[in-house]
C-alpha positions as CSV (number, residue, x, y, z in Angstrom):
1,X,-44.0,-3.9,62.7
2,X,-41.9,-1.8,65.3
3,X,-38.5,-1.2,65.0
4,X,-37.9,-3.6,68.2
5,X,-38.9,-6.5,65.9
6,X,-36.8,-5.4,63.0
7,X,-33.7,-7.0,64.8
8,X,-35.7,-10.2,66.6
9,X,-34.4,-12.4,64.2
10,X,-30.9,-10.9,64.2
11,X,-30.8,-11.6,67.9
12,X,-32.0,-15.4,68.1
13,X,-29.2,-15.9,65.2
14,X,-26.6,-14.3,67.7
15,X,-28.1,-16.6,70.7
16,X,-27.5,-19.6,68.7
17,X,-24.4,-18.4,67.6
18,X,-23.2,-17.8,71.4
19,X,-24.4,-21.4,72.2
20,X,-22.5,-23.2,69.3
21,X,-25.4,-24.7,67.2
22,X,-24.0,-22.6,64.3
23,X,-21.3,-23.5,62.0
24,X,-17.8,-23.0,63.7
25,X,-16.8,-20.0,61.4
26,X,-13.2,-19.5,63.2
27,X,-10.5,-21.8,63.7
28,X,-7.6,-21.5,66.1
29,X,-6.5,-18.6,68.4
30,X,-2.8,-18.8,68.9
31,X,0.2,-18.6,66.9
32,X,0.3,-19.0,63.4
33,X,3.5,-19.0,61.2
34,X,3.1,-19.0,57.3
35,X,6.7,-20.4,56.0
36,X,8.4,-20.0,52.7
37,X,5.5,-17.9,50.7
38,X,5.9,-15.3,48.6
39,X,4.7,-12.1,50.7
40,X,3.4,-9.2,49.0
41,X,3.1,-6.8,52.0
42,X,1.0,-3.8,50.4
43,X,3.5,-1.4,49.8
44,X,3.7,-1.9,46.3
45,X,7.9,-2.6,46.3
46,X,9.0,-5.9,45.2
47,X,7.7,-9.3,46.6
48,X,9.6,-11.0,49.4
49,X,9.9,-14.6,48.1
50,X,10.3,-17.6,50.2
51,X,9.4,-15.1,53.3
52,X,7.8,-16.1,56.7
53,X,5.4,-14.1,58.5
54,X,4.4,-14.8,62.0
55,X,1.2,-14.1,63.7
56,X,0.6,-13.7,67.5
57,X,-2.9,-13.4,69.0
58,X,-4.5,-10.7,66.5
59,X,-1.3,-9.2,65.5
60,X,2.0,-9.4,63.2
61,X,4.6,-10.3,65.1
62,X,7.3,-11.1,62.7
63,X,8.2,-10.8,58.4
64,X,11.2,-11.7,56.9
65,X,12.9,-14.1,54.9
66,X,12.4,-17.9,56.0
67,X,15.8,-18.5,57.1
68,X,15.8,-15.5,59.4
69,X,12.6,-16.0,61.2
70,X,11.9,-18.2,64.2
71,X,9.0,-20.1,64.6
72,X,7.7,-20.4,67.9
73,X,7.3,-23.6,69.3
74,X,3.4,-24.7,69.5
75,X,2.7,-22.3,66.5
76,X,0.1,-23.7,64.0
77,X,2.7,-23.6,60.9
78,X,0.8,-23.1,57.6
79,X,3.3,-24.4,54.2
80,X,3.7,-21.4,52.2
81,X,5.6,-23.5,49.3
82,X,4.0,-22.1,45.8
83,X,1.7,-19.6,47.9
84,X,1.2,-16.0,47.6
85,X,0.8,-14.0,50.9
86,X,-1.2,-10.1,50.9
87,X,-2.9,-8.1,53.4
88,X,-6.5,-8.3,53.6
89,X,-8.4,-6.7,51.2
90,X,-10.8,-3.5,51.4
91,X,-13.8,-2.4,50.0
92,X,-14.4,1.0,50.6
93,X,-18.1,1.6,49.7
94,X,-20.5,-1.3,50.1
95,X,-24.4,-1.0,50.8
96,X,-24.7,-4.2,53.1
97,X,-28.2,-3.5,54.5
98,X,-31.8,-3.0,53.1
99,X,-32.6,0.4,52.3
100,X,-34.3,0.1,48.6
101,X,-38.1,1.0,48.0
102,X,-40.9,-2.0,47.3
103,X,-42.1,-5.2,48.4
104,X,-38.6,-6.4,49.2
105,X,-38.5,-3.7,52.3
106,X,-41.9,-4.4,53.1
107,X,-41.1,-8.3,53.3
108,X,-38.0,-8.2,54.8
109,X,-37.9,-5.1,57.2
110,X,-38.1,-7.4,60.0
111,X,-34.5,-9.1,58.7
112,X,-32.7,-6.1,57.7
113,X,-30.0,-6.9,60.3
114,X,-29.9,-10.8,59.2
115,X,-29.3,-9.6,55.4
116,X,-26.5,-7.5,56.4
117,X,-24.7,-10.2,58.3
118,X,-25.2,-12.2,55.1
119,X,-23.9,-9.5,53.2
120,X,-21.0,-8.6,55.3
121,X,-19.9,-12.8,55.3
122,X,-19.7,-12.8,51.6
123,X,-17.2,-10.1,51.5
124,X,-15.3,-12.0,54.2
125,X,-15.8,-15.4,52.2
126,X,-14.0,-13.7,49.4
127,X,-11.0,-12.2,51.0
128,X,-12.4,-8.7,52.1
129,X,-11.6,-8.4,55.7
130,X,-12.7,-4.7,56.2
131,X,-15.9,-2.8,54.3
132,X,-17.0,0.5,54.6
133,X,-20.5,0.6,54.5
134,X,-21.2,4.3,52.7
135,X,-25.2,4.4,52.7
136,X,-27.8,2.2,54.4
137,X,-30.1,1.2,57.5
138,X,-27.7,2.8,60.3
139,X,-29.2,1.0,63.2
140,X,-28.9,-2.5,61.9
141,X,-25.3,-1.7,60.3
142,X,-24.0,-0.7,64.1
143,X,-25.8,-3.7,65.3
144,X,-23.9,-6.1,63.1
145,X,-21.0,-3.8,63.1
146,X,-20.7,-4.3,67.2
147,X,-21.7,-8.1,67.0
148,X,-18.8,-8.5,64.9
149,X,-16.3,-6.4,67.0
150,X,-17.3,-8.2,70.3
151,X,-16.8,-11.7,68.7
152,X,-20.4,-12.9,68.8
153,X,-20.4,-13.6,65.0
154,X,-17.8,-13.8,62.1
155,X,-17.6,-11.1,59.5
156,X,-15.2,-8.4,58.2
157,X,-14.1,-5.3,60.3
158,X,-17.4,-2.8,59.1
159,X,-17.4,0.8,59.0
160,X,-20.6,2.3,58.5
161,X,-21.7,5.6,57.6
162,X,-25.9,5.1,57.9
163,X,-27.4,7.7,55.6
164,X,-26.0,9.9,52.7
165,X,-26.6,13.1,54.5
166,X,-28.7,15.8,52.9
167,X,-30.5,13.3,51.2
168,X,-33.6,11.8,51.8
169,X,-34.8,8.3,52.3
170,X,-35.5,6.0,49.5
171,X,-39.0,7.8,49.0
172,X,-37.7,11.1,48.6
173,X,-36.6,13.4,45.8
174,X,-33.3,13.7,46.4
175,X,-32.6,9.7,46.6
176,X,-35.4,8.2,43.7
177,X,-37.1,11.6,42.6
178,X,-40.2,10.7,44.8
179,X,-42.5,13.3,45.8
180,X,-43.6,13.0,49.6
181,X,-47.2,13.8,48.8
182,X,-48.8,10.7,48.9
183,X,-46.5,8.4,50.6
184,X,-48.0,6.0,52.6
185,X,-47.3,6.1,56.6
186,X,-44.9,3.1,56.2
187,X,-43.0,5.1,53.2
188,X,-42.9,8.0,55.6
189,X,-41.9,6.0,58.5
190,X,-38.8,4.0,56.4
191,X,-37.8,7.6,55.3
192,X,-37.3,8.3,58.7
193,X,-35.6,5.2,59.7
194,X,-33.1,5.6,57.1
195,X,-32.0,9.0,57.4
196,X,-32.1,9.2,61.4
197,X,-32.5,13.1,61.4
198,X,-30.0,13.8,58.6
199,X,-32.6,14.1,55.7
200,X,-33.3,16.9,53.2
201,X,-33.8,19.3,56.2
202,X,-29.8,19.7,56.2
203,X,-30.3,21.7,52.8
204,X,-32.0,24.4,54.5
205,X,-29.9,25.1,57.3
206,X,-27.6,28.2,58.0
207,X,-23.8,26.9,58.7
208,X,-24.1,26.9,62.7
209,X,-27.4,25.1,63.1
210,X,-25.7,22.5,60.7
211,X,-22.9,22.1,62.8
212,X,-25.3,21.4,65.9
213,X,-27.3,18.4,63.1
214,X,-24.1,16.6,62.2
215,X,-22.9,16.4,65.9
216,X,-26.4,15.0,66.5
217,X,-26.1,12.3,64.1
218,X,-22.3,11.8,64.7
219,X,-23.3,11.0,68.4
220,X,-25.7,8.0,66.8
221,X,-22.3,6.0,66.2
222,X,-21.4,6.4,62.6
223,X,-17.9,6.1,61.8
224,X,-17.8,8.4,59.0
225,X,-20.0,10.9,57.3
226,X,-20.8,11.0,53.6
227,X,-22.7,13.9,52.6
228,X,-24.7,14.6,49.0
229,X,-22.4,17.6,47.6
230,X,-25.3,16.9,44.7
231,X,-28.2,15.1,44.1
232,X,-28.4,11.3,43.4
233,X,-29.9,11.7,40.1
234,X,-28.6,13.6,36.9
235,X,-29.8,15.6,34.6
236,X,-30.2,17.9,36.2
237,X,-27.8,17.3,38.8
238,X,-28.4,19.5,41.3
239,X,-25.6,21.0,43.9
240,X,-26.6,19.9,47.4
241,X,-24.5,21.8,49.6
242,X,-23.1,25.6,49.6
243,X,-19.5,25.9,49.8
244,X,-19.9,27.2,53.5
245,X,-22.0,24.2,54.7
246,X,-19.6,21.4,52.9
247,X,-16.7,23.1,54.8
248,X,-18.8,23.0,58.1
249,X,-19.7,19.5,57.6
250,X,-16.3,18.5,57.0
251,X,-14.8,20.4,60.0
252,X,-17.1,18.9,62.3
253,X,-15.9,15.2,61.1
254,X,-12.7,15.9,61.7
255,X,-13.1,17.3,64.9
256,X,-13.8,13.6,66.1
257,X,-11.3,12.3,63.7
258,X,-13.5,10.9,61.2
259,X,-13.4,10.8,57.7
260,X,-15.8,13.0,55.6
261,X,-16.7,12.0,52.0
262,X,-18.8,12.7,49.1
263,X,-20.9,12.1,46.4
264,X,-20.6,14.5,44.1
265,X,-21.1,14.1,40.6
266,X,-20.8,17.1,38.3
267,X,-17.8,18.8,37.5
268,X,-18.5,22.3,39.9
269,X,-20.1,20.3,42.5
270,X,-16.9,18.0,42.7
271,X,-14.9,20.9,42.8
272,X,-16.5,22.3,45.8
273,X,-16.5,19.2,47.5
274,X,-12.7,18.8,47.1
275,X,-12.2,22.4,48.2
276,X,-14.2,22.0,51.2
277,X,-10.8,19.5,52.3
278,X,-13.1,16.0,52.0
279,X,-10.9,13.0,52.6
280,X,-12.8,10.7,49.9
281,X,-14.4,11.1,46.9
282,X,-17.3,7.9,46.1
283,X,-17.0,7.3,42.2
284,X,-15.0,10.4,41.3
285,X,-15.4,9.1,37.7
286,X,-19.3,9.6,37.4
287,X,-19.5,12.8,35.7
288,X,-21.6,14.2,32.6
289,X,-18.2,15.2,30.9
290,X,-14.4,14.4,30.9
291,X,-12.8,15.4,34.3
292,X,-10.5,18.7,33.5
293,X,-6.9,18.6,33.8
294,X,-7.3,20.9,37.0
295,X,-9.7,19.5,38.6
296,X,-7.7,16.3,38.3
297,X,-4.4,17.9,39.4
298,X,-6.2,19.2,42.5
299,X,-7.6,15.8,43.7
300,X,-4.0,14.9,43.4
301,X,-2.4,17.5,45.0
302,X,-4.5,17.3,47.8
303,X,-4.2,13.2,48.0
304,X,-8.3,13.3,47.7
305,X,-8.9,9.4,47.8
306,X,-10.7,8.2,44.9
307,X,-13.4,5.2,45.1
308,X,-13.9,3.7,42.1
309,X,-16.9,1.8,40.8
310,X,-14.1,0.0,38.5
311,X,-16.5,-3.0,38.5
312,X,-18.8,-1.2,36.6
313,X,-16.9,0.3,33.4
314,X,-14.4,-3.0,32.9
315,X,-14.6,-6.5,32.6
316,X,-18.1,-8.0,31.2
317,X,-20.0,-4.4,31.3
318,X,-17.3,-2.9,28.7
319,X,-17.6,-5.9,26.8
320,X,-21.2,-5.5,26.2
321,X,-20.8,-2.1,25.4
322,X,-18.2,-2.7,23.0
323,X,-20.6,-5.3,21.3
324,X,-23.5,-2.9,21.7
325,X,-21.4,-0.3,20.0
326,X,-20.1,-2.8,17.0
327,X,-23.6,-3.9,16.5
328,X,-24.9,-0.1,16.4
329,X,-22.2,1.0,14.0
330,X,-23.1,-2.3,11.5
331,X,-26.7,-1.2,11.5
332,X,-25.8,2.5,11.1
333,X,-23.7,1.1,8.0
334,X,-26.3,-0.5,6.5
335,X,-28.8,2.3,6.8
336,X,-26.8,5.0,5.6
337,X,-27.8,4.8,2.0
338,X,-31.6,5.8,3.1
339,X,-30.7,9.7,4.0
340,X,-33.9,11.6,4.3
341,X,-33.6,15.6,5.2
342,X,-34.3,15.6,9.0
343,X,-35.8,18.5,11.6
344,X,-33.5,19.7,13.9
345,X,-33.7,17.3,17.2
346,X,-34.5,18.3,20.3
347,X,-31.8,18.2,23.2
348,X,-33.7,15.5,24.9
349,X,-33.4,13.6,21.7
350,X,-30.1,14.0,21.6
351,X,-29.1,13.4,25.1
352,X,-31.3,9.9,24.5
353,X,-29.1,8.8,21.6
354,X,-26.2,9.7,24.1
355,X,-27.8,7.4,26.4
356,X,-28.2,4.6,23.7
357,X,-24.7,5.1,22.1
358,X,-23.3,4.4,25.9
359,X,-21.7,7.6,26.3
360,X,-22.2,7.5,30.0
361,X,-19.6,4.4,30.9
362,X,-17.0,5.8,27.9
363,X,-17.0,8.9,29.9
364,X,-17.0,7.3,33.2
365,X,-14.1,4.8,31.7
366,X,-12.4,8.0,30.5
367,X,-12.6,9.3,33.5
368,X,-11.1,6.7,35.6
369,X,-8.3,6.2,33.8
370,X,-7.0,10.1,33.4
371,X,-7.4,9.9,37.5
372,X,-5.0,7.0,37.6
373,X,-2.9,8.0,35.3
374,X,-2.7,11.7,37.2
375,X,-1.5,9.8,40.3
376,X,-4.4,10.2,42.2
377,X,-4.6,7.9,45.7
378,X,-7.1,5.1,44.2
379,X,-8.9,2.3,45.6
380,X,-12.1,0.6,45.0
381,X,-16.1,1.6,45.8
382,X,-18.2,-0.9,44.7
383,X,-21.5,-0.3,45.5
384,X,-22.5,-3.8,45.8
385,X,-26.2,-4.2,47.3
386,X,-28.8,-6.5,47.9
387,X,-31.4,-5.7,45.4
388,X,-34.5,-7.2,45.6
389,X,-35.7,-10.8,47.0
390,X,-35.2,-13.7,45.0
391,X,-38.6,-14.3,44.8
392,X,-39.3,-10.6,43.6
393,X,-37.1,-10.8,40.3
394,X,-38.4,-11.8,37.2
395,X,-34.8,-13.0,36.3
396,X,-32.1,-13.8,38.7
397,X,-29.8,-11.0,39.4
398,X,-27.9,-10.7,36.3
399,X,-24.6,-9.5,37.1
400,X,-21.8,-10.8,39.8
401,X,-20.0,-7.4,39.4
402,X,-22.2,-5.8,42.3
403,X,-22.7,-8.7,44.2
404,X,-21.1,-9.1,47.5
405,X,-17.8,-10.4,47.5
406,X,-17.7,-11.4,43.7
407,X,-17.8,-7.3,42.7
408,X,-15.5,-6.3,45.1
409,X,-12.8,-9.1,43.2
410,X,-13.6,-7.3,39.7
411,X,-13.6,-4.3,40.9
412,X,-9.7,-4.8,41.8
413,X,-9.2,-6.6,38.2
414,X,-10.7,-3.9,36.7
415,X,-8.4,-1.4,37.7
416,X,-5.5,-3.1,35.8
417,X,-7.5,-3.1,32.9
418,X,-7.7,0.8,33.5
419,X,-4.0,1.0,33.4
420,X,-2.5,-0.1,36.8
421,X,-0.2,-3.0,37.5
422,X,-1.2,-5.8,39.3
423,X,1.5,-4.7,41.9
424,X,-0.8,-1.5,41.9
425,X,-4.3,-2.8,42.1
426,X,-3.1,-4.9,45.1
427,X,-1.8,-1.7,46.9
428,X,-5.2,0.0,46.0
429,X,-6.9,-2.5,47.8
430,X,-4.8,-2.7,50.8
431,X,-2.8,0.0,51.7
432,X,-5.1,2.9,50.0
433,X,-8.2,1.1,51.2
434,X,-7.0,1.5,54.8
435,X,-6.2,4.9,54.1
436,X,-9.8,5.4,53.5
437,X,-10.4,4.1,56.4
438,X,-8.2,6.4,58.2
439,X,-6.5,3.0,59.7
440,X,-3.2,2.8,58.1
441,X,-1.5,2.8,61.4
442,X,-3.4,-0.8,62.0
443,X,-4.3,-2.2,58.4
444,X,-3.7,-2.3,54.8
445,X,0.3,-3.9,54.8
446,X,1.9,-6.7,56.4
447,X,4.1,-4.8,58.9
448,X,5.0,-5.9,62.5
449,X,2.9,-4.7,65.1
450,X,0.0,-4.5,62.6
451,X,-3.7,-6.1,63.0
452,X,-3.7,-10.0,61.6
453,X,-5.3,-9.8,58.4
454,X,-4.0,-12.0,56.1
455,X,-4.8,-13.8,52.6
456,X,-3.3,-16.9,51.4
457,X,-3.5,-16.9,47.2
458,X,-2.9,-20.2,45.7
459,X,-1.4,-18.3,42.6
460,X,0.6,-15.3,41.9
461,X,-1.3,-12.3,41.5
462,X,1.5,-10.3,40.0
463,X,1.1,-12.9,37.1
464,X,-2.5,-12.5,36.6
465,X,-4.5,-10.3,38.5
466,X,-7.2,-12.7,38.3
467,X,-5.2,-14.8,40.3
468,X,-6.9,-12.9,43.6
469,X,-9.8,-15.2,43.1
470,X,-7.6,-18.4,43.6
471,X,-8.3,-18.1,47.8
472,X,-6.7,-20.7,49.9
473,X,-7.1,-19.0,53.4
474,X,-8.5,-16.1,55.2
475,X,-6.9,-14.8,58.3
476,X,-8.8,-12.3,59.7
477,X,-7.8,-10.6,63.2
478,X,-4.9,-13.7,63.7
479,X,-8.0,-16.4,63.1
480,X,-8.3,-18.9,60.3
481,X,-11.7,-18.2,59.1
482,X,-14.0,-21.3,57.9
483,X,-14.7,-20.3,54.4
484,X,-17.1,-23.1,53.9
485,X,-19.3,-22.0,56.9
486,X,-20.0,-18.5,55.7
487,X,-22.5,-17.5,55.2
488,X,-23.9,-18.8,58.5
489,X,-27.2,-18.2,56.7
490,X,-28.2,-17.9,53.2
491,X,-31.1,-15.7,52.6
492,X,-31.0,-13.8,49.1
493,X,-27.5,-15.3,48.3
494,X,-26.9,-18.4,45.9
495,X,-24.0,-20.9,46.1
496,X,-23.9,-20.6,42.7
497,X,-23.2,-16.7,42.7
498,X,-19.0,-17.5,42.4
499,X,-16.5,-16.8,39.9
500,X,-14.6,-19.2,38.2
501,X,-10.5,-19.6,39.0
502,X,-8.5,-19.2,35.9
503,X,-7.0,-22.2,35.0
504,X,-3.2,-21.8,34.5
505,X,-3.1,-22.9,31.1
506,X,-5.1,-19.6,30.2
507,X,-3.5,-17.1,32.3
508,X,-2.6,-14.0,30.6
509,X,-0.9,-10.7,31.7
510,X,-3.1,-7.4,31.5
């Protein structure tokens, strides 16, 4: 199978879309006026009750009190009475493409772009009008990103990184503790397809050679750089690059006017990355210990953006942890009388017991709460991912908390569970998400002149953050999205993968 064939199916999809065979997913292209709504502009101030927002082409032309805004003749008027308007939401860390190991890659390699589009459209279907893909197959990601940008297919605005530079592909030590010895030709080729020349060899380079390598990779077209400040695996967590090397990667990325971010999951590894001048930390709460006051304060002082995996430490995952903890404590109480002298446990046994107690999720949650309380600029980064093809799963994909769209909503709700107000959570996935994209001048708030990415909600998210699920209308780049038509083609997803809307009678403040 050639790399050319990997895009064949997607090319056919584009041809059908251009011919008008696929369901139309965008409606209307003129002026839209949303009248009489409560407008939550993304800046964090009091909402504008009985407001009107006018969208002309792909831009916001007017926002203000309903009585002060003239609705242009011929505009498509949407009655916003009882509705709530926000900026389009942004997820700062998704994985839309195929990148893992196993049977799924072999069977679906030629449909990588199709799957990427399906994943992206699911994000849009749930109100996420912009997504940042921080690890995956660069070439299909660019293909889909650019097709959406040209208007050939419908999807969210995409910013893509491709490989986490300095790591190998899915069949490598740095990514999955797989040794290179004994790999098949396909596995070696797929590693190269993922890394595109930005793999483990970067860790061996002197700074000046690394400077050349960074620019060669950026020439391929990624929108930002994410580097492996530490290894992907834990225990031990290995630091990937020296301070000098990290400074070079950040410097060369900044010369292009792009964001530099890191995966760094040890305290010292994270400190080195922060001091190198990075713009964003993916999952800064994922550390083996509670983050120090000094490091949290340094992150806040520098304004380094924290993209949190709040979807994995709140809601159902946290409730399951608490239940398991209660069950374990009950069993321990029953066995307390049977006390026998034991040998000293090994360090490996102690680590295993800590894992069984769920120590990891407790540390991550404490870190997230601490970073939020410290005032760090926070957004969401869900790691939503494809996973195995449905036919290769023994059971259905268990959780919606890392499925496309639903995981992004649950992560937003999780920020409130971690200590934010609903308004702060909305700012996190709008204004702060735009900061993560380096696009606050264009996105993230409802202001005159900005791009017309707008959501209309059927219930008040400030009364209950779960009301972000009650999504009436998505407007992307000034066009109303036909949500029922998304995704245009289902491959891995199922219509059953949805979150229930909270009933008004059961609404509660967090």
